[in-house]
C-alpha positions as CSV (number, residue, x, y, z in Angstrom):
1,X,-18.3,44.1,8.4
2,X,-17.0,41.3,11.2
3,X,-19.3,38.8,10.6
4,X,-18.8,38.1,7.2
5,X,-14.8,37.6,7.5
6,X,-15.9,35.2,9.9
7,X,-18.1,33.8,7.7
8,X,-14.7,33.7,5.5
9,X,-12.9,32.6,8.2
10,X,-15.4,29.4,9.0
11,X,-15.9,28.3,5.1
12,X,-12.4,28.6,5.1
13,X,-11.6,26.2,7.7
14,X,-14.8,23.3,6.8
15,X,-13.3,23.1,4.1
16,X,-9.7,22.9,5.1
17,X,-10.8,20.4,7.5
18,X,-12.9,18.4,4.3
19,X,-9.4,18.5,2.5
20,X,-7.7,16.6,6.0
21,X,-10.7,13.9,6.1
22,X,-10.2,10.6,5.6
23,X,-10.5,8.5,2.9
24,X,-12.9,5.4,3.4
25,X,-12.8,2.5,0.8
26,X,-15.5,0.3,1.8
27,X,-15.5,0.6,5.3
28,X,-11.8,1.4,5.6
29,X,-10.1,5.1,6.4
30,X,-7.3,6.1,4.7
31,X,-5.5,8.7,6.4
32,X,-4.8,11.9,4.5
33,X,-0.7,11.3,4.6
34,X,1.1,9.9,6.7
35,X,5.0,9.5,8.5
36,X,7.5,7.4,7.5
37,X,11.7,8.1,8.3
38,X,10.9,11.5,8.5
39,X,8.4,12.7,5.8
40,X,5.0,12.9,5.1
41,X,2.9,10.9,2.7
42,X,0.2,11.6,1.0
43,X,-2.4,9.0,-0.1
44,X,-1.8,9.0,-3.5
45,X,-4.9,6.5,-4.1
46,X,-6.8,3.8,-2.6
47,X,-9.4,0.7,-3.2
48,X,-10.1,-2.7,-3.5
49,X,-9.0,-6.2,-3.6
50,X,-11.6,-8.1,-5.0
51,X,-10.5,-12.5,-6.0
52,X,-14.2,-12.9,-8.0
53,X,-17.2,-11.2,-6.5
54,X,-15.4,-11.2,-3.2
55,X,-13.7,-8.2,-1.3
56,X,-10.7,-9.1,0.4
57,X,-8.9,-6.2,1.5
58,X,-8.5,-2.3,1.5
59,X,-5.4,-0.9,-0.1
60,X,-3.8,2.4,0.0
61,X,-0.6,3.7,-1.2
62,X,1.7,6.1,0.0
63,X,3.7,8.2,-1.5
64,X,5.6,12.2,-1.3
65,X,3.8,13.0,-4.5
66,X,1.4,12.4,-7.1
67,X,2.0,9.2,-9.2
68,X,-0.3,8.4,-12.3
69,X,1.6,5.4,-13.2
70,X,3.9,2.7,-12.5
71,X,7.1,4.6,-13.2
72,X,6.4,7.3,-11.7
73,X,6.0,5.2,-8.5
74,X,9.2,4.1,-8.5
75,X,10.5,6.7,-9.4
76,X,9.4,9.1,-6.7
77,X,12.1,10.0,-4.3
78,X,12.2,8.7,-0.5
79,X,9.9,7.2,1.6
80,X,6.0,5.1,-0.2
81,X,4.5,2.8,2.1
82,X,1.1,0.1,0.4
83,X,-1.0,-0.1,3.9
84,X,-3.1,-3.1,3.5
85,X,-6.4,-3.5,5.7
86,X,-8.6,-7.1,5.5
87,X,-12.7,-6.8,4.5
88,X,-12.1,-11.4,5.6
89,X,-10.5,-13.7,7.0
90,X,-8.2,-15.1,4.4
91,X,-5.4,-17.8,5.7
92,X,-1.8,-15.9,5.8
93,X,0.4,-18.6,4.6
94,X,-2.2,-18.7,1.5
95,X,-1.2,-14.8,1.1
96,X,2.0,-15.4,1.2
97,X,2.2,-17.9,-1.7
98,X,0.0,-15.3,-3.9
99,X,2.1,-12.4,-3.1
100,X,5.2,-14.6,-3.8
101,X,2.9,-15.8,-7.3
102,X,1.9,-12.4,-8.1
103,X,5.8,-11.0,-7.5
104,X,7.0,-13.9,-10.2
105,X,4.1,-13.5,-12.7
106,X,5.6,-9.9,-12.8
107,X,9.1,-10.3,-13.1
108,X,12.1,-12.3,-16.2
109,X,12.6,-15.2,-14.6
110,X,16.1,-14.2,-13.6
111,X,14.9,-11.4,-11.6
112,X,12.7,-13.6,-9.6
113,X,15.4,-15.6,-9.3
114,X,17.7,-13.3,-6.9
115,X,14.8,-12.4,-5.2
116,X,14.4,-16.1,-4.5
117,X,15.8,-16.1,-0.4
118,X,13.6,-12.5,0.7
119,X,10.6,-14.3,-1.5
120,X,10.7,-17.2,1.0
121,X,11.3,-14.9,3.6
122,X,8.4,-13.0,3.5
123,X,6.8,-15.9,2.5
124,X,7.7,-17.4,6.5
125,X,6.3,-14.2,7.9
126,X,3.2,-14.3,6.6
127,X,2.9,-18.0,7.6
128,X,4.0,-17.2,11.3
129,X,1.0,-15.5,11.3
130,X,-1.4,-18.4,10.8
131,X,-4.3,-16.1,10.0
132,X,-5.1,-12.3,8.9
133,X,-9.0,-11.5,10.0
134,X,-11.3,-9.1,9.2
135,X,-9.9,-5.6,9.8
136,X,-6.9,-6.3,10.7
137,X,-4.0,-4.4,8.6
138,X,-0.4,-4.7,7.1
139,X,1.9,-2.2,5.7
140,X,4.8,-2.6,2.9
141,X,7.7,0.0,3.6
142,X,9.6,2.0,1.1
143,X,12.4,3.1,3.7
144,X,16.1,4.5,1.6
145,X,19.1,3.7,3.5
146,X,17.2,1.0,5.9
147,X,14.5,-0.8,2.8
148,X,11.5,-2.5,2.8
149,X,9.6,-3.0,6.4
150,X,6.6,-5.6,6.4
151,X,4.8,-5.0,8.9
152,X,2.2,-6.9,10.6
153,X,-1.0,-5.0,13.3
154,X,1.8,-2.3,13.5
155,X,4.5,-4.9,14.6
156,X,7.9,-4.6,12.4
157,X,8.2,-8.4,11.3
158,X,12.4,-8.8,11.0
159,X,14.9,-7.7,10.0
160,X,14.6,-5.1,6.4
161,X,15.1,-6.3,3.2
162,X,17.7,-4.3,2.1
163,X,17.1,-4.9,-2.3
164,X,15.8,-2.1,-3.3
165,X,14.6,-4.3,-6.0
166,X,12.4,-5.9,-3.4
167,X,9.6,-3.3,-3.1
168,X,9.9,-3.1,-7.7
169,X,9.5,-6.5,-6.7
170,X,6.7,-6.3,-4.0
171,X,4.3,-3.7,-6.0
172,X,4.3,-4.9,-8.9
173,X,2.3,-7.5,-7.3
174,X,-0.8,-4.6,-7.6
175,X,1.0,-1.5,-10.5
176,X,3.0,-4.2,-12.7
177,X,2.2,-5.5,-15.9
178,X,0.1,-8.9,-14.3
179,X,-1.7,-7.2,-11.7
180,X,-3.9,-8.7,-9.0
181,X,-6.5,-6.6,-9.4
182,X,-6.7,-4.1,-12.8
183,X,-9.4,-1.6,-11.0
184,X,-7.3,-1.8,-7.3
185,X,-4.1,-0.6,-9.5
186,X,-5.9,1.8,-11.4
187,X,-7.7,3.1,-8.4
188,X,-4.4,3.3,-6.6
189,X,-3.0,5.3,-8.9
190,X,-5.7,7.4,-8.7
191,X,-7.0,7.2,-12.5
192,X,-10.4,6.5,-13.4
193,X,-11.5,3.2,-15.5
């Protein structure tokens, strides 16, 4: 009887360990959960951004609860995080320009125009880094009461972007009607394509 109980306990512990294991995407491990703004966020989905046939970066979306559509992502209360790890070296200022274009492609012109000061500041953040090398990462966090916080290589970059619309516009790059990569959008929403 004691052996049976030990065996059951061992199987239960093994199952808990496997459930808590990181999700590996293109050699990048995404933790099953992270702490942000006093909340525990869970990995909603993760995938790879491809440009033609080349892997550019791996991305993971963290939320306080599961979301399967962009609308659900935006409706989830509390902090949110998009974590990106480069899979190849890239010119950081070019990345900032691509993000600006991705935001513009997913917004109406009037809404985009209102965010231009923040978009210019975001582009400046990336251009100051010159290059992001394979293995380096950055995060885009939304923390209610603070705003959108961009961290590069683990270091917060300047003051938060206060407007809630800025985070939503940034998420449009990956989750909008014209995402940078449709497969990545599906993976972040944990949908099979």
